[in-house]
N, C-alpha and C positions, 0 to 999 in steps of 0.2 A: 405739476405739482410744481409749486417755490422753493428753491429750495431752501431754505430756512426757517428755524428752530424758534419756535415761538418763547419755549423758554430760554434760553441764553442767547439767541438772535444769531446763531453761527450763520452766516451768509456764505457763499464759493468764495475761494482765494485764487489770486489769477498771477499766472508766470508765464515761463515760455518750454514749449516741448524743443529740443534738442534733437536733432539727427545726430547720427554716426560723420555726417559731413560736416557740422556743428551748424547749422543753418536753422535759425530761430524762426518758431510762429506760435500763437499765443497759442492760451489753455486754460481751462478752467480746473480748481481742484472743488469738488463738489461735498458738503460735509454730506453724511450718511442719514440722510432724513426714511424717517419712518411715522404712518401714522398709528395711533393707538387710540383707544375708546377705554374712559376710566367711570367707573359707577363713582358721579358726587355723591355723597349723601346729606352733605348741607343742601342743597339742592332739589335731592329726587327726581336726578336724571343723568345721564349719560351728556358728557362731553367726550367730541372728536379732536388730539390734539395731534397738532404736526411737529413732532420732534428731533432730533436726535440721539444718535445712539447713548451719547453721552446723559442728555436728560432725561432719558429713561429711566437709567440707573439713579438721578440726581430724584426722580418722582419717589421710586422705589425707596427710597433712603428717607424723604422728605415728608413725604406722605404728598399728596393728590389735592386736597384743601390747601395746603400752604403752596403747593407748586400753581395750583389757581390763583393765590392771592398775589404770587410774583409776576403772572402774565397779566395779570388785571391790572397791577403798578405799570408794569411797562407800557401802560393803555392798549395792549393788543382786546380785543374783544370777544370771548368767550358762550 
């Protein structure tokens, strides 16, 4: 599963892992990505969205119809 949120566009961040001896190696900070299935009443079907934990709370606040409209406005096929 790609570490990418469909609603917020959150992607991995990159940085350095620093050891005790202060040697640096690269690492990634992945967002907390979950797959969640929502019922879309306007289309009479379920949609499976790949969302970050923060985006799941956003969908709970604004509703699934508005969230899918925002995802489609970003150009992502749902």
